[in-house]
C-alpha positions, 0 to 999 in steps of 0.5 A: 513536502517542505516540512517533511524535508525540513524535519528530516534536515533537523534530524540529521543535524542533531544525529551526526554521529549516528552510524548504524541503522535505527530500529522503526518500532510500532507507535500508539495514537497520541490523541483522539481520532474521530473518523469512520475509518479506523486511526490505523496505518499499517506499513511493511519493510523486510526488517525494521532497521532503517536509515537514519535519514529514512527514519527521520522522515517516517517520524516527521509523518507521524509527527503530523498524524498524532491521531494515528496508531502506527503498526509496522510489520517485518517479513516474519510478522507478515508470514505469521499473520497471514498463516494464523488469519488467512491460512485457510483462505485461497489467497494464502496459496497465492501468498506462499507461491509468490516469488517476490517480496513486493507481491506478498506485500501487495497481498498482505495490504489487502488483507490486513486493512480488509480485517482491521480497517484503517490505512496502508501506506508504503515504508518507502513513501509518504504524504505531506500532511495529516490524514485527518485533513485529507478525509471528509466525513462520512468516508468509508473508503479513500483512494488516489490515482497515479499519474499514469494512465490505465491501458484500458478504460472502465465500463461507462457506468464506472467511468461516470463514477470516477473522478479519474478515469483514465488513470490508474488507482494507486495502491501504495496508500489507501484507507478503508473501514473493515470489510469494505467491498473493494478490498473483498474484490481485489482479493478474490480477483487475485485468487481467480486469476492466479492460475493464468500466472502460475509457472509462466515465464514472463519477458518481464516480471514487472508487468506480470506483478502489476497485473497480478497483485499490484495497481492493475488488480486494485485498479480492476476492483475499484472499477468493478466496485463502481460499476455496480455502486455509486461512490457513496463514501468512497473519497477519490483524491486527485493524483498523488494525493493532490500532489501531497504524495512523496514517492521516495523518502530519503535513503528508503533504498536501504531498507530492501536488498537484492534485485529489484523485480522491476529489473528481472527479465524471463522469469516466473513470478508465482508457482501454485502448489496443486 
C-alpha cells in the first residue's frame, strides 16, 4: 500500500495542471508470464474516463505487474460481449433483466473469466504487490476472503477444506483457468435462483444483490465445489489477500454516477422476461 500511495503522489505532483479526466486504455503485457492461470486482468467501469488520481493508482498496480495484460471494459463493451458470447445462455436473460450496474458487472466477471481465464479486479480496488508473487504453482484458482463472516456455515466436508470456513469469499478479485468449475457453478446458481428474485420488492436492494449475483452466490459456489472436490490447485489466501487488498482507490468514486444500490430501499432488482 505504501508503494501505491507513493506512486500516486508522484503522479499528482507531475500533473498539477491536469484538470479533466484521463482515459484508461488496454495494456499489453511487458514481460513473460509463466503461470497456469492466464496473465490477463479484466476490469469494468461505466466509461473509461477516470479522475487523474484514480488513473495514477491503477497504473501503479500495472507497473507492479509487467507480465500481465490489462483489458478494460466499459458498459457498451460489456453488453456487446455478453450478447455475442452468452446470448443463447440463460444467464444472458438475467444479465438483461438486472436493474443495477453492479449486478451486470458481477455476471460479466464470472462469464468472461470462465471463457478466457485470468483475473478479475474491481476498478476501484487493487492489491499492493504483484499477482505473480501471490500465486504458487500449479494454482488453477486464486481466491481470498472478506473479513465479514458468512451468515451460514458450509457443509462439514467443505469446512474442513476451507482455510476460512466462517468468512464470505470475496469476489472483487479472483483468478481462474478457463472453464473452472467454480465459475460454472456460480453462473448456473444465478440462473437457477433468479426466478425467486424477479419482480420482488426488497426492503433493501443491497442484501438481494449480494445474495443473487454478488458474494453470496460466489461463496455458495466455492463451498459447493469444495464439498465435492479436494482443494487441489485452488489457492486460498487469508482475508483481503492477506492484508494486501486496498478496497478504495483515491477518487475512484468519480467513476460512478447515481445512487449506489446499497442505499436503495423498497425496490426491485430484477425483471425476467417470460
